TORDO-836488 format. One record per residue (C-alpha): x, y, z. Coordinates in steps of 0.25 Angstrom, whole numbers, plus 2048, in hexadecimal, padded with zeros to 3 digits. Each point is the difference from the previous one (the first is absolute). Example, Ala and Ser with C-alpha at 12.3 -4.5 7.8 and 13.67 -1.06 7.14 Angstrom:
# TORDO-836488
8317EE81F 80680E7FE 
***
This chain:
# TORDO-836488
91DD82B92 7FF7F57F6 80A8007F5 7FD7FC7F2 8087F37FD 8048077F3 80B80B800 7FC80D7FB 80A8007F5 7FE7F17FD 7F18037FD 7FB7FF7F2 7F680A804 80280E804 7F7809808 7F88097F7 7FC80E805 7F780B7FA 80880C7FF 7F880D800 80B8067F8 7FD7FA7F3 7F37FA804 8037F17FE 8057F4807 80F7FC7FE 8097F5807 80780680C 80F8007FF 80780680D 80B80A7FE 8097F8808 8037F47F7 8067F780B 7FD7F17FE 7FB7FE80E 7F7809808 80280C7F7 7FD80D807 7F28077FD 7FF80F804 7F1804803 7FB80D804 7F1803804 7FB80E803 7FB80080E 7F980880A 7FE80F802 7FC7FF80E 7F780C803 7F47F8805 7FC7F1804 8037F77F4 7F47FB7F8 7FD7F37F9 8068057F3 80E801807 7FD7F2805 7FC7FA7F2 80D8067FA 8097FA80B 7F97F27FF 8017FF7F1 80F804800 8037F780B 7FA7F47F8 8098047F4 80C801809 7FD7F3806 7FF7F97F3 80D8067FB 8077FA80D 7F97F37FD 8078007F3 80D801807 80280F7FC 80880880A 7F680B802 80480E806 7F3806803 80080F803 7F4809804 80080F803 7F880980A 7FD80E7FA 80180780D 80180E7F9 7F48037F9 7F680B7FD 7F57F9808 8097FE80C 80580E801 7F18057FF 7FD7F880C 80C805807 7FB80F7FD 7F17FD803 8027F780D 80D805805 8057F2801 80F7FB7FF 8007FA7F2 80C7F6803 7F87FA80C 7F37FF7F8 8067F97F3 8087F6809 7F47FD808 7F87FD7F4 80B7F97F9 8027F680C 7F17FE800 7FF7FC7F2 80B7F6800 7FB7FA80D 7F37FE7F8 8077FA7F4 8077F680A 7F27FC804 7FD7FD7F1 80E7F8800 80780A7F7 80F7FD800 80880C806 8078087F6 80F7FE7FE 801810800 7F680A804 80680E7FC 7FA80E804 80080D7F8 80680780D 80C7F77FF 8048047F2 7FE80F7FF 80F8047FE 8007F57F5 7F48067FA 80680E7FF 80C7FA7F9 7F77F87F6 7F880C7FD 80E8087FE 8047F67F6 7F38017F8 80280F7FF 80E7FE7FC 7FC7F67F4 7F580A7FC 7F47F8804 7FC80980B 7FF80F804 7FF80980C 7F680B801 80280E807 7F87FB80C 8097F5803 7F97F47FA 8057F67F6 7F97FA7F5 8027F47F6 7FF8057F2 7F77F67F9 8038057F2 80E7FB801 7FC7F2801 7FB7FB7F3 7FA7F3804 7F880680C 7F37F9801 8057F27FC 7FB7F980C 7F2805800 7FF8027F1 7FD80E802 8028097F4 80880D805 7F98097F6 7F27FC805 80580180E 80480F7FE 7F18027FB 7F97F980B 80980380C 7FA80B809 80680E800 80A80180B 80080C80A 80F7FF800 8048097F5 80F7FD801 7FF7F27FA 8038007F2 7F57F67FD 7F47FB809 8067F27FD 80D803808 8007FA80D 80680480D 80E7FA805 80280A80B 7F5808806 80380D807 7FA80080E 80580780C 7F47FD80A 8027F1802 8087F980A 8047F67F5 80680B7F7 80F8007FF 80A80A7F9 8047FE7F2 8088087F5 7F28057FC 7FB80480D 7F97F980C 7F67F67FB 7FE7F17FE 7FF7F57F6 7F57FF7F6 7F87F3800 8057F97F4 80F802802 8007F980E 7FE7F27FA 80B8027F6 80A80580A 7FC7F480A 8027F67F4 80D8067FC 80580080E 7FC7F2804 7FF7F87F3 8088087F6 7FC8067F3 7FA7F37F9 7F77F6807 7F87F47FC 7F2803804 7F980D805 7F27FE805 7F4808806 7F18027FF 7FA8037F3 7FD80E804 80F804801 8027FD7F1 7FE80E7FC 80580A804 8097FA80B 8077F47F9 8008087F3 80880B806 8097F6808 8047FA7F2 80380E7FA 80980580B 8077F3803 8037FD7F2 80480F7FE 8097FE80C 8077F37FC 7FF7FF7F1 7FA7F2801 7F37F9803 7FB80180E 7F87F2801 7FF7F47F7 7F27FD804 7F5809805 7F57F9808 7F3806804 7F67FB80A 7F18027FC 7F8809808 7F67FD80C 7F18027FF 7F67FF80C 7F37FA7FC 8018057F2 80580E803 80E806800 80580180F 7FF80F804 7FD80880C 7F68087F8 7F87F37FE 8007FC80E 8067F37FD 80F803804 8047F4809 80D800808 8087F47FF 7FF7FD80F 7F18007FF 8007F77F3 8097F6807 7F780080C 7F37FF7F8 8047F57F6 80B7F9807 80F8007FC 8007F27FB 7F48027F7 80480D7FB 80E7FA7FB 7F87F47FA 7F78097F8 80B8087FB 8077F47FB 7F37FC7F8 80180D7F8 80B8037F6 80A80B805 7FD8097F4 7F17FF801 7F780A807 7FA7F980C 7F2803806 8007FD80F 7F27FD803 7FA7F780B 7FB7F67F5 80F7FF7FB 8057FC80E 7F37F8803 8027F87F4 80F7FC804 7FE7FD80E 7FD7F17FF 80C7FD7F6 80A80680A 7F97F880B 8027F37F8 80E8027FE 80380280F 7F77F4804 8097F87F7 80D805806 7F97FD80E 7FC7F27FB 80E7FD7FC 80780780B 80E7FC7FE 8008027F1 80E8067FB 8077FF7F2 80A7F4800 80C8027F7 8007F17FE 7F28017F9 80280C7F8 7FF7F87F3 7F37FA805 7F78007F3 7F5807807 80980B806 8078027F3 7F38027F9 7FB80A80A 80D808800 8018017F1 7F28057FF 80280A80B 80D8057FA 7FA8017F2 7F5809805 80A809808 80A8017F5 7F58067F7 80080E807 7FE7FB80E 7F27FA7FD 7FC7FD80E 7F17FE7FD 8047F47F7 80B7FB80A 7F580080B 7F77F87F7 80B7F67FF 80280080F 7F07FE802 8007F47F6 80C7F9807 7F980380E 7F27FA7FB 8077F47FB 8087FD80D 7F3802808 7F77F77F7 80B7F5802 80080280F 7F1801801 8007F27F9 8087FA80B 80E8027FA 80C7FF80B 80880C803 80D7FB7FA 80D8067FF 7FD8047F1 7F3807805 80780880B 80A8047F5 7F68057F6 7F880780B 80D807804 8048047F2 7F18057FE 80280980D 80D8057FC 7FC8047F2 7F5808807 80B807808 8058047F2 7F38077FE 80080680E 7F67F7806 7FE7F4809 80980580B 7F580080B 7FA7F6809 7F27F97FE 7FB80780C 80480E7FC 7FA7FD7F2 7F37FC807 80080B80A 80280B7F5 7F57FA7F7 7F67FE80B 80380F803 7FE8047F2 7F37F97FD 7FA80580E 80380E7FB 7F97FE7F3 7F47FB809 80280A80A 8007F680B 80A7FC80B 80B7F77FB 8017F2804 80E7FA804 8047F37FA 7FF7F880D 7F2805801 7FC7FB7F3 8067F2804 7F980080D 7F28037F8 8037F57F6 8037F780B 7F2804806 7F97FD7F3 8067F37FF 7FC7FC80D 7F28057FD 7FF7F87F3 8057F4808 7F580280A 7F68027F4 7FD80E806 7FF8067F2 7FA80D805 80D803807 8087FC7F4 7F98097F7 80080B80A 8107FF801 8018007F1 7F780C7FE 80880780C 80D7FD7F9 7FA8057F2 7FD80D807 80E802804 8067FD7F2 8027F1802 7FB7F67F7 7FF7F1805 8047F57F6 7FB7F2804 8067F37FA 8027F2803 80E803806 7F980A80A 7FD80F800 80980B7FD 7FE80F7FC 80480B7F7 7FD80F7FE 7F28037FC 
***
């Protein structure tokens, strides 16, 4: 990956990150204060694998992959950890209703998800940890919370966190505890001291995932699982904790409460939340019949275009996946890859790193990304650089070493955003498939488009304008727009 010529510690500008805890942007300072390549610990809440993953899972993993890539670009030594919640109420419900082996099911759906993430060029995590790997550690964690007076066991063998013992409960989501008491529904469990108290350990003698504990046979509660996994892999104090916005309350709020009660210190310096996903203006939901599995989304839109569209939206914003959004971005992605194919041996050259055009490009890119990972603005920077290079080449400029260097830098800056890894042929193939699905026609292959354009050129040369128009119209019906110029004919997605 391209490295900035400016060392992280030598940079006059730090990365500024919006911290949900506090609700403002602030310069990011790693816990590790090493002069070179300071270690940055990042934990992002992962999958609860009880079904095929959906587009929302894909959105979150792509967005935090972009964050991770930029931290690495800035020469930070990122330790990126994600979890698998393979003990959960929904998983156990499926075990009971379908009679399936929950371990086999969760591993199958987990493997499927990360295979799909790889299609989207998401980097493998440094550590993937499962709840089933830390049940004894969870029991010890809960015991310590009881010893410190923050938790209590009930007569039926469950354990709850006592929210009243944490004075700052609600600080992440800005919840007023007294108002929460009024608004929360009445719990059926009369053994809880308060309806706000949440389960650390659940009595359960029916699931194959249950294990013995000092309070009886049972399993961990949802929130305690992440706290324990962070504690075991990264320690009690980490740099960045991330996840989808829907996890802010109660999951992340409860994580903070129990982790800080356990350690006596802060859990994470920065809390980052990815915006939610809508489908054509509506929240994605099975009840609305717009629930799209991730694999189907990749097949429908194409992995290259999906990653490009996500990079064009800020990670904190709600993104509305619609055919129009993807259609509007098809040709911009195509133009990038046509430039990369045109300058086929493009690559950054260390001897040209101080080239004025390159310096300007990198500075503008970094300035955008240093501002809370503003990928939409950084993408505009890349598009402007692409347009300038293409315009110059179209006017007859030679493909010099400097041009190869600038195009190489352009492509590698795209890699930081998670884009431009694919070939022109793949981008064309996926785009042709997408526009054909919009038109409900059979998709063309790139070589078929090339052959039809050649047929049209021959027809025009023979003054067979009827045939020329016929080819143009046939291509339009298949989602291809013909572009004529003095230099010849080319095409783009209609």
